[in-house]
MMTF fields as JSON, N, C-alpha, C and O atoms, coordinates in Angstrom:
{
  "mmtfVersion": "1.0.0",
  "mmtfProducer": "UNKNOWN",
  "numBonds": 415,
  "numAtoms": 416,
  "numGroups": 104,
  "numChains": 1,
  "numModels": 1,
  "chainsPerModel": [1],
  "groupsPerChain": [104],
  "chainIdList": ["A"],
  "bondAtomList": [4, 2, 8, 6, 12, 10, 16, 14, 20, 18, 24, 22, 28, 26, 32, 30, 36, 34, 40, 38, 44, 42, 48, 46, 52, 50, 56, 54, 60, 58, 64, 62, 68, 66, 72, 70, 76, 74, 80, 78, 84, 82, 88, 86, 92, 90, 96, 94, 100, 98, 104, 102, 108, 106, 112, 110, 116, 114, 120, 118, 124, 122, 128, 126, 132, 130, 136, 134, 140, 138, 144, 142, 148, 146, 152, 150, 156, 154, 160, 158, 164, 162, 168, 166, 172, 170, 176, 174, 180, 178, 184, 182, 188, 186, 192, 190, 196, 194, 200, 198, 204, 202, 208, 206, 212, 210, 216, 214, 220, 218, 224, 222, 228, 226, 232, 230, 236, 234, 240, 238, 244, 242, 248, 246, 252, 250, 256, 254, 260, 258, 264, 262, 268, 266, 272, 270, 276, 274, 280, 278, 284, 282, 288, 286, 292, 290, 296, 294, 300, 298, 304, 302, 308, 306, 312, 310, 316, 314, 320, 318, 324, 322, 328, 326, 332, 330, 336, 334, 340, 338, 344, 342, 348, 346, 352, 350, 356, 354, 360, 358, 364, 362, 368, 366, 372, 370, 376, 374, 380, 378, 384, 382, 388, 386, 392, 390, 396, 394, 400, 398, 404, 402, 408, 406, 412, 410],
  "bondOrderList": [1, 1, 1, 1, 1, 1, 1, 1, 1, 1, 1, 1, 1, 1, 1, 1, 1, 1, 1, 1, 1, 1, 1, 1, 1, 1, 1, 1, 1, 1, 1, 1, 1, 1, 1, 1, 1, 1, 1, 1, 1, 1, 1, 1, 1, 1, 1, 1, 1, 1, 1, 1, 1, 1, 1, 1, 1, 1, 1, 1, 1, 1, 1, 1, 1, 1, 1, 1, 1, 1, 1, 1, 1, 1, 1, 1, 1, 1, 1, 1, 1, 1, 1, 1, 1, 1, 1, 1, 1, 1, 1, 1, 1, 1, 1, 1, 1, 1, 1, 1, 1, 1, 1],
  "groupList": [{"groupName": "MET", "atomNameList": ["N", "CA", "C", "O"], "elementList": ["N", "C", "C", "O"], "formalChargeList": [0, 0, 0, 0], "bondAtomList": [1, 0, 2, 1, 3, 2], "bondOrderList": [1, 1, 2], "singleLetterCode": "M", "chemCompType": "L-PEPTIDE LINKING"}, {"groupName": "TRP", "atomNameList": ["N", "CA", "C", "O"], "elementList": ["N", "C", "C", "O"], "formalChargeList": [0, 0, 0, 0], "bondAtomList": [1, 0, 2, 1, 3, 2], "bondOrderList": [1, 1, 2], "singleLetterCode": "W", "chemCompType": "L-PEPTIDE LINKING"}, {"groupName": "LYS", "atomNameList": ["N", "CA", "C", "O"], "elementList": ["N", "C", "C", "O"], "formalChargeList": [0, 0, 0, 0], "bondAtomList": [1, 0, 2, 1, 3, 2], "bondOrderList": [1, 1, 2], "singleLetterCode": "K", "chemCompType": "L-PEPTIDE LINKING"}, {"groupName": "ILE", "atomNameList": ["N", "CA", "C", "O"], "elementList": ["N", "C", "C", "O"], "formalChargeList": [0, 0, 0, 0], "bondAtomList": [1, 0, 2, 1, 3, 2], "bondOrderList": [1, 1, 2], "singleLetterCode": "I", "chemCompType": "L-PEPTIDE LINKING"}, {"groupName": "ALA", "atomNameList": ["N", "CA", "C", "O"], "elementList": ["N", "C", "C", "O"], "formalChargeList": [0, 0, 0, 0], "bondAtomList": [1, 0, 2, 1, 3, 2], "bondOrderList": [1, 1, 2], "singleLetterCode": "A", "chemCompType": "L-PEPTIDE LINKING"}, {"groupName": "SER", "atomNameList": ["N", "CA", "C", "O"], "elementList": ["N", "C", "C", "O"], "formalChargeList": [0, 0, 0, 0], "bondAtomList": [1, 0, 2, 1, 3, 2], "bondOrderList": [1, 1, 2], "singleLetterCode": "S", "chemCompType": "L-PEPTIDE LINKING"}, {"groupName": "PRO", "atomNameList": ["N", "CA", "C", "O"], "elementList": ["N", "C", "C", "O"], "formalChargeList": [0, 0, 0, 0], "bondAtomList": [1, 0, 2, 1, 3, 2], "bondOrderList": [1, 1, 2], "singleLetterCode": "P", "chemCompType": "L-PEPTIDE LINKING"}, {"groupName": "PHE", "atomNameList": ["N", "CA", "C", "O"], "elementList": ["N", "C", "C", "O"], "formalChargeList": [0, 0, 0, 0], "bondAtomList": [1, 0, 2, 1, 3, 2], "bondOrderList": [1, 1, 2], "singleLetterCode": "F", "chemCompType": "L-PEPTIDE LINKING"}, {"groupName": "ASN", "atomNameList": ["N", "CA", "C", "O"], "elementList": ["N", "C", "C", "O"], "formalChargeList": [0, 0, 0, 0], "bondAtomList": [1, 0, 2, 1, 3, 2], "bondOrderList": [1, 1, 2], "singleLetterCode": "N", "chemCompType": "L-PEPTIDE LINKING"}, {"groupName": "GLY", "atomNameList": ["N", "CA", "C", "O"], "elementList": ["N", "C", "C", "O"], "formalChargeList": [0, 0, 0, 0], "bondAtomList": [1, 0, 2, 1, 3, 2], "bondOrderList": [1, 1, 2], "singleLetterCode": "G", "chemCompType": "PEPTIDE LINKING"}, {"groupName": "ARG", "atomNameList": ["N", "CA", "C", "O"], "elementList": ["N", "C", "C", "O"], "formalChargeList": [0, 0, 0, 0], "bondAtomList": [1, 0, 2, 1, 3, 2], "bondOrderList": [1, 1, 2], "singleLetterCode": "R", "chemCompType": "L-PEPTIDE LINKING"}, {"groupName": "TYR", "atomNameList": ["N", "CA", "C", "O"], "elementList": ["N", "C", "C", "O"], "formalChargeList": [0, 0, 0, 0], "bondAtomList": [1, 0, 2, 1, 3, 2], "bondOrderList": [1, 1, 2], "singleLetterCode": "Y", "chemCompType": "L-PEPTIDE LINKING"}, {"groupName": "HIS", "atomNameList": ["N", "CA", "C", "O"], "elementList": ["N", "C", "C", "O"], "formalChargeList": [0, 0, 0, 0], "bondAtomList": [1, 0, 2, 1, 3, 2], "bondOrderList": [1, 1, 2], "singleLetterCode": "H", "chemCompType": "L-PEPTIDE LINKING"}, {"groupName": "VAL", "atomNameList": ["N", "CA", "C", "O"], "elementList": ["N", "C", "C", "O"], "formalChargeList": [0, 0, 0, 0], "bondAtomList": [1, 0, 2, 1, 3, 2], "bondOrderList": [1, 1, 2], "singleLetterCode": "V", "chemCompType": "L-PEPTIDE LINKING"}, {"groupName": "ASP", "atomNameList": ["N", "CA", "C", "O"], "elementList": ["N", "C", "C", "O"], "formalChargeList": [0, 0, 0, 0], "bondAtomList": [1, 0, 2, 1, 3, 2], "bondOrderList": [1, 1, 2], "singleLetterCode": "D", "chemCompType": "L-PEPTIDE LINKING"}, {"groupName": "LEU", "atomNameList": ["N", "CA", "C", "O"], "elementList": ["N", "C", "C", "O"], "formalChargeList": [0, 0, 0, 0], "bondAtomList": [1, 0, 2, 1, 3, 2], "bondOrderList": [1, 1, 2], "singleLetterCode": "L", "chemCompType": "L-PEPTIDE LINKING"}, {"groupName": "THR", "atomNameList": ["N", "CA", "C", "O"], "elementList": ["N", "C", "C", "O"], "formalChargeList": [0, 0, 0, 0], "bondAtomList": [1, 0, 2, 1, 3, 2], "bondOrderList": [1, 1, 2], "singleLetterCode": "T", "chemCompType": "L-PEPTIDE LINKING"}, {"groupName": "GLU", "atomNameList": ["N", "CA", "C", "O"], "elementList": ["N", "C", "C", "O"], "formalChargeList": [0, 0, 0, 0], "bondAtomList": [1, 0, 2, 1, 3, 2], "bondOrderList": [1, 1, 2], "singleLetterCode": "E", "chemCompType": "L-PEPTIDE LINKING"}, {"groupName": "GLN", "atomNameList": ["N", "CA", "C", "O"], "elementList": ["N", "C", "C", "O"], "formalChargeList": [0, 0, 0, 0], "bondAtomList": [1, 0, 2, 1, 3, 2], "bondOrderList": [1, 1, 2], "singleLetterCode": "Q", "chemCompType": "L-PEPTIDE LINKING"}],
  "groupTypeList": [0, 1, 2, 3, 4, 5, 6, 4, 7, 8, 9, 10, 11, 9, 4, 6, 12, 9, 13, 14, 3, 9, 6, 5, 0, 8, 14, 3, 10, 8, 9, 15, 8, 9, 6, 16, 4, 17, 8, 15, 15, 15, 4, 9, 18, 15, 5, 5, 4, 1, 13, 5, 7, 4, 4, 16, 9, 8, 6, 8, 8, 6, 2, 16, 6, 18, 1, 6, 4, 11, 16, 15, 6, 4, 10, 16, 16, 0, 13, 7, 17, 9, 14, 5, 5, 10, 16, 4, 4, 18, 4, 14, 6, 10, 2, 17, 7, 10, 17, 11, 1, 4, 4, 10],
  "groupIdList": [1, 2, 3, 4, 5, 6, 7, 8, 9, 10, 11, 12, 13, 14, 15, 16, 17, 18, 19, 20, 21, 22, 23, 24, 25, 26, 27, 28, 29, 30, 31, 32, 33, 34, 35, 36, 37, 38, 39, 40, 41, 42, 43, 44, 45, 46, 47, 48, 49, 50, 51, 52, 53, 54, 55, 56, 57, 58, 59, 60, 61, 62, 63, 64, 65, 66, 67, 68, 69, 70, 71, 72, 73, 74, 75, 76, 77, 78, 79, 80, 81, 82, 83, 84, 85, 86, 87, 88, 89, 90, 91, 92, 93, 94, 95, 96, 97, 98, 99, 100, 101, 102, 103, 104],
  "secStructList": [7, 7, 7, 1, 7, 7, 1, 4, 4, 4, 4, 6, 6, 7, 1, 7, 6, 6, 6, 6, 2, 2, 2, 2, 6, 6, 7, 7, 7, 1, 6, 6, 6, 7, 1, 7, 2, 2, 2, 2, 2, 2, 2, 2, 2, 2, 2, 2, 2, 2, 2, 2, 2, 2, 2, 2, 1, 7, 7, 7, 7, 6, 6, 1, 7, 7, 7, 7, 7, 7, 7, 6, 6, 6, 7, 3, 3, 3, 3, 7, 7, 1, 1, 6, 6, 6, 7, 3, 3, 3, 3, 1, 6, 6, 2, 2, 2, 2, 2, 2, 2, 2, 6, 7],
  "xCoordList": [-10.998, -9.594, -9.331, -9.784, -8.616, -8.33, -6.944, -5.972, -6.859, -5.561, -5.16, -4.022, -6.083, -5.781, -5.658, -6.33, -4.803, -4.606, -5.68, -6.232, -5.967, -6.848, -6.203, -4.987, -6.988, -6.401, -6.0, -5.269, -6.465, -6.144, -4.656, -3.992, -4.153, -2.746, -1.806, -0.774, -2.181, -1.382, -1.097, -0.028, -2.039, -1.886, -0.95, -0.616, -0.519, 0.473, 0.105, 0.982, -1.183, -1.598, -2.118, -2.601, -2.029, -2.49, -3.981, -4.753, -4.396, -5.799, -5.899, -5.933, -5.946, -5.916, -7.169, -8.214, -7.041, -8.144, -9.371, -9.273, -10.51, -11.766, -12.103, -13.182, -11.205, -11.467, -12.63, -13.159, -13.029, -14.143, -15.508, -16.532, -15.547, -16.825, -17.701, -18.873, -17.163, -17.943, -18.523, -19.737, -17.69, -18.232, -19.226, -20.145, -19.058, -20.007, -21.393, -22.395, -21.443, -22.711, -23.085, -23.955, -22.406, -22.604, -22.312, -23.0, -21.296, -20.9, -19.439, -18.557, -19.181, -17.801, -17.407, -16.52, -18.047, -17.723, -16.49, -15.9, -16.081, -14.947, -13.672, -13.493, -12.791, -11.541, -10.634, -9.826, -10.742, -9.888, -10.437, -9.719, -11.699, -12.279, -12.349, -11.915, -12.872, -12.934, -14.014, -14.271, -14.645, -15.754, -15.276, -15.49, -14.636, -14.2, -15.165, -15.925, -15.129, -15.989, -15.671, -16.579, -14.399, -13.988, -14.528, -15.014, -14.449, -14.96, -16.479, -17.037, -17.148, -18.607, -19.009, -19.963, -18.285, -18.551, -18.291, -19.086, -17.185, -16.839, -17.894, -18.305, -18.332, -19.362, -20.654, -21.319, -21.014, -22.212, -22.103, -23.071, -20.928, -20.723, -20.769, -21.481, -20.014, -19.955, -21.309, -21.756, -21.955, -23.225, -24.306, -25.156, -24.286, -25.275, -25.084, -26.058, -23.83, -23.566, -24.064, -24.665, -23.821, -24.278, -25.797, -26.374, -26.454, -27.92, -28.525, -29.459, -27.995, -28.509, -28.296, -29.184, -27.107, -26.814, -27.733, -28.228, -27.959, -28.836, -30.274, -30.971, -30.714, -32.103, -32.352, -33.434, -31.341, -31.582, -30.615, -30.862, -29.514, -28.486, -27.536, -26.683, -27.681, -26.869, -26.398, -27.235, -25.079, -24.584, -24.726, -24.465, -25.129, -25.229, -26.274, -27.346, -25.934, -26.792, -26.367, -25.319, -27.143, -26.816, -25.531, -25.019, -24.996, -23.812, -22.488, -21.426, -22.538, -21.293, -21.328, -22.399, -20.143, -20.106, -20.68, -20.857, -20.965, -21.468, -20.494, -19.285, -21.021, -20.218, -20.626, -21.633, -19.867, -20.22, -20.181, -19.435, -20.979, -20.983, -19.597, -18.905, -19.208, -17.905, -17.887, -18.804, -16.838, -16.584, -15.115, -14.298, -14.769, -13.364, -12.458, -11.36, -12.876, -11.971, -11.673, -10.533, -12.675, -12.475, -12.08, -11.286, -12.622, -12.374, -12.606, -11.817, -13.69, -13.986, -14.295, -15.167, -13.574, -13.661, -13.859, -13.201, -14.758, -14.928, -13.846, -13.717, -13.078, -12.045, -12.608, -12.744, -12.928, -13.528, -12.449, -11.462, -12.639, -11.75, -12.588, -13.788, -11.988, -12.724, -13.268, -14.361, -12.515, -12.958, -13.804, -13.287, -15.096, -15.988, -15.607, -16.005, -14.854, -14.449, -13.379, -13.124, -12.746, -11.715, -12.226, -11.535, -13.418, -13.985, -14.316, -14.967, -13.868, -14.088, -14.012, -13.32, -14.73, -14.624, -13.357, -13.128, -12.539, -11.282, -11.19, -11.613, -10.642, -10.441, -9.206, -8.094, -9.403, -8.322, -7.273, -6.106, -7.673, -6.773, -5.522, -4.53, -5.545, -4.356, -3.877, -3.53, -3.868, -3.532, -2.166, -2.049, -1.157, 0.187, 0.223, 0.836, -0.43, -0.488, -1.229, -0.764, -2.374, -3.172, -2.379, -2.369, -1.714, -0.94, 0.261, 0.622, 0.86, 1.983, 1.538, 2.198, 0.399, -0.063, -0.613, -0.529, -1.166, -1.676, -0.535, -0.732, 0.648, 1.802, 2.481, 3.377, 2.078, 2.738, 2.135, 2.568],
  "yCoordList": [11.992, 12.158, 13.649, 14.407, 14.075, 15.489, 15.808, 15.127, 16.839, 17.28, 18.611, 19.052, 19.248, 20.539, 20.382, 19.546, 21.183, 21.127, 21.937, 22.883, 21.561, 22.355, 23.723, 23.804, 24.801, 26.119, 26.343, 27.287, 25.498, 25.662, 25.506, 24.672, 26.3, 26.233, 26.335, 25.666, 27.19, 27.418, 26.139, 25.998, 25.211, 23.969, 22.972, 21.964, 23.22, 22.387, 20.904, 20.047, 20.595, 19.205, 18.603, 17.47, 19.334, 18.811, 18.563, 19.441, 17.382, 16.982, 15.745, 14.62, 15.945, 14.802, 13.945, 14.372, 12.749, 11.783, 12.43, 13.043, 12.297, 12.791, 14.222, 14.702, 14.921, 16.318, 16.442, 17.536, 15.335, 15.352, 15.202, 15.389, 14.874, 14.628, 15.879, 15.809, 17.008, 18.251, 18.607, 18.768, 18.738, 19.073, 18.03, 18.383, 16.764, 15.737, 15.977, 15.54, 16.673, 17.017, 18.478, 19.044, 19.075, 20.476, 21.427, 22.433, 21.104, 21.897, 22.306, 21.449, 23.599, 24.076, 24.954, 25.798, 24.767, 25.563, 25.038, 25.763, 23.803, 23.188, 23.948, 24.441, 24.041, 24.765, 24.218, 24.964, 22.928, 22.366, 22.613, 22.452, 23.002, 23.276, 24.773, 25.228, 25.517, 26.962, 27.427, 26.776, 28.548, 29.065, 29.883, 31.094, 29.213, 29.89, 29.575, 28.609, 30.394, 30.149, 28.79, 28.071, 28.444, 27.159, 25.995, 25.013, 26.091, 25.023, 24.928, 23.839, 26.052, 26.028, 25.272, 24.494, 25.497, 24.751, 23.259, 22.419, 22.944, 21.542, 20.876, 19.748, 21.557, 21.011, 20.765, 19.753, 21.667, 21.482, 20.27, 19.53, 20.063, 18.909, 17.601, 16.67, 17.531, 16.295, 15.935, 14.793, 16.903, 16.594, 16.262, 15.41, 16.919, 16.608, 15.196, 14.498, 14.779, 13.413, 12.395, 11.389, 12.645, 11.718, 11.662, 10.581, 12.828, 12.853, 12.119, 11.332, 12.376, 11.708, 10.196, 9.411, 9.805, 8.378, 7.715, 6.612, 8.385, 7.824, 7.703, 6.747, 8.664, 8.672, 7.739, 7.165, 7.587, 6.871, 5.717, 4.904, 5.637, 4.651, 5.12, 4.36, 6.371, 6.958, 8.334, 9.174, 8.598, 9.875, 11.052, 12.19, 10.808, 11.909, 12.921, 12.565, 14.194, 15.302, 16.556, 16.546, 17.618, 18.823, 19.547, 20.359, 19.281, 20.005, 19.341, 19.921, 18.126, 17.444, 17.027, 16.884, 16.833, 16.294, 14.881, 14.259, 14.383, 13.011, 12.027, 12.106, 11.117, 10.134, 8.748, 8.218, 8.142, 6.808, 5.775, 5.925, 4.743, 3.658, 3.016, 2.906, 2.603, 1.99, 0.579, -0.211, 0.282, -1.078, -1.38, -0.46, -2.634, -2.974, -2.587, -2.086, -2.801, -2.402, -0.892, -0.496, -0.058, 1.399, 2.028, 2.969, 1.524, 2.06, 3.577, 4.317, 4.02, 5.451, 5.993, 5.482, 7.025, 7.641, 9.136, 9.754, 9.733, 11.182, 11.802, 11.47, 12.699, 13.418, 14.814, 15.631, 15.066, 16.336, 17.368, 17.097, 18.536, 19.672, 20.823, 20.879, 21.734, 22.88, 23.755, 24.309, 23.877, 24.633, 23.68, 22.708, 23.952, 22.997, 22.726, 21.696, 23.607, 23.36, 22.273, 21.743, 21.934, 20.899, 19.55, 18.542, 19.515, 18.242, 17.424, 17.92, 16.17, 15.354, 13.869, 13.456, 13.085, 11.631, 11.223, 11.651, 10.395, 9.963, 8.438, 7.803, 7.879, 6.428, 6.056, 6.477, 5.269, 4.716, 5.775, 5.625, 6.847, 7.976, 7.672, 8.393, 6.64, 6.304, 4.895, 4.101, 4.611, 3.27, 2.784, 1.653, 3.624, 3.204, 2.864, 1.876, 3.682, 3.453, 2.15, 1.338, 1.955, 0.741, -0.496, -1.491, -0.439, -1.582, -1.871, -3.029, -0.838, -1.02, -1.853, -2.825, -1.464, -2.187, -3.559, -4.47, -3.731, -5.043, -6.049, -7.252, -5.555, -6.427, -6.796, -7.64, -6.191, -6.454, -7.629, -7.984],
  "zCoordList": [-21.825, -21.594, -21.508, -22.365, -20.502, -20.305, -20.827, -20.499, -21.633, -22.128, -21.51, -21.666, -20.813, -20.218, -18.716, -18.112, -18.122, -16.683, -15.977, -16.54, -14.753, -13.925, -13.726, -13.547, -13.754, -13.527, -12.068, -11.768, -11.173, -9.761, -9.511, -10.127, -8.622, -8.218, -9.41, -9.464, -10.372, -11.589, -12.363, -12.957, -12.36, -13.118, -12.489, -13.113, -11.278, -10.596, -10.565, -10.679, -10.411, -10.283, -11.582, -11.584, -12.677, -13.961, -13.941, -13.554, -14.351, -14.338, -13.437, -13.937, -12.105, -11.192, -11.251, -11.741, -10.75, -10.7, -10.066, -9.002, -10.707, -10.167, -10.532, -10.187, -11.226, -11.568, -12.557, -12.754, -13.176, -14.123, -13.452, -14.109, -12.174, -11.498, -11.481, -11.851, -11.064, -11.029, -12.386, -12.503, -13.422, -14.741, -15.272, -16.012, -14.908, -15.346, -14.765, -15.33, -13.633, -12.991, -13.26, -12.598, -14.248, -14.64, -13.479, -13.305, -12.692, -11.536, -11.703, -11.755, -11.787, -11.919, -10.737, -10.865, -9.6, -8.414, -7.699, -6.898, -7.96, -7.289, -7.604, -8.718, -6.625, -6.799, -7.878, -8.432, -8.197, -9.24, -10.643, -11.63, -10.732, -12.043, -12.317, -13.376, -11.406, -11.553, -12.515, -13.528, -12.201, -13.007, -14.214, -14.277, -15.157, -16.38, -17.518, -17.45, -18.557, -19.723, -20.355, -20.772, -20.424, -21.004, -20.173, -20.734, -18.855, -17.991, -18.043, -17.904, -18.241, -18.38, -19.649, -19.629, -20.755, -21.996, -21.798, -22.22, -21.158, -20.911, -20.032, -20.306, -18.986, -18.105, -18.872, -18.651, -19.764, -20.578, -21.477, -21.65, -22.052, -22.926, -22.142, -22.52, -21.059, -20.272, -19.671, -19.778, -19.043, -18.392, -19.417, -19.159, -20.569, -21.608, -22.153, -22.435, -22.301, -22.768, -21.747, -22.123, -20.462, -19.425, -19.346, -19.231, -19.406, -19.326, -20.518, -20.362, -21.696, -22.885, -22.798, -23.13, -22.346, -22.221, -21.196, -21.426, -20.069, -19.039, -19.534, -19.194, -20.331, -20.795, -21.971, -22.095, -22.84, -24.095, -24.368, -25.259, -23.61, -23.907, -24.991, -25.449, -25.402, -26.467, -25.997, -25.667, -25.954, -25.445, -26.408, -26.019, -27.643, -28.602, -28.158, -27.668, -28.343, -27.931, -28.7, -29.346, -28.646, -29.411, -28.989, -29.759, -27.795, -27.321, -27.668, -27.44, -28.221, -28.579, -30.048, -30.637, -30.63, -31.995, -32.027, -30.979, -33.203, -33.36, -32.722, -32.94, -31.948, -31.227, -31.697, -31.228, -32.616, -33.106, -31.983, -31.015, -32.119, -31.138, -31.069, -32.081, -29.89, -29.672, -30.248, -30.025, -30.984, -31.463, -31.209, -31.17, -31.036, -30.814, -31.978, -31.741, -33.23, -34.314, -34.343, -34.589, -34.096, -34.196, -32.865, -32.843, -31.75, -30.416, -30.366, -29.779, -30.984, -31.039, -29.65, -28.947, -29.272, -27.953, -28.121, -28.959, -27.335, -27.381, -26.507, -25.329, -27.092, -26.359, -26.091, -27.002, -24.832, -24.44, -24.19, -23.506, -24.741, -24.525, -24.012, -24.281, -23.286, -22.784, -23.902, -23.788, -24.97, -26.138, -26.973, -27.523, -27.069, -27.734, -29.179, -29.725, -29.818, -31.202, -31.286, -32.368, -30.152, -30.156, -29.659, -29.805, -29.077, -28.64, -29.881, -30.799, -29.91, -31.108, -30.779, -29.848, -31.554, -31.473, -32.22, -33.352, -31.579, -32.182, -32.137, -31.17, -33.179, -33.243, -32.432, -32.753, -31.386, -30.557, -30.197, -30.557, -29.49, -29.265, -28.447, -28.558, -27.644, -26.845, -27.194, -26.319, -28.488, -28.973, -28.455, -27.981, -28.546, -28.146, -26.657, -26.253, -25.856, -24.415, -24.114, -23.313, -24.753, -24.569, -24.973, -24.249, -26.125, -26.599, -25.694, -25.484, -25.173, -24.245, -23.048, -22.682, -22.43, -21.252, -21.59, -20.766, -22.759, -23.163, -23.324, -23.152, -23.652, -23.852, -22.537, -22.523, -21.458, -20.16, -19.46, -18.364]
}
């Protein structure tokens, strides 16, 4: 889940759909991501989680905090932030949003 806006166009478009693809492949050359130190950290975290998950079935790796296995009761989700000190596993981080749509 992205909480920071893309630096492109002064943040005008926020974090549009697909803006995570480049960093997931450890690529920050795209105009919506930009080659900043924060985006480089984020790209390292995202791509390391994907590589670890692809290799082992477990996204845990040295570049991210401990990521507990997902269960329905906890719904633990890794919330990636550009500043690696803010990236953290959170229990059901968008609970209200999820419950709103489940009731529809």
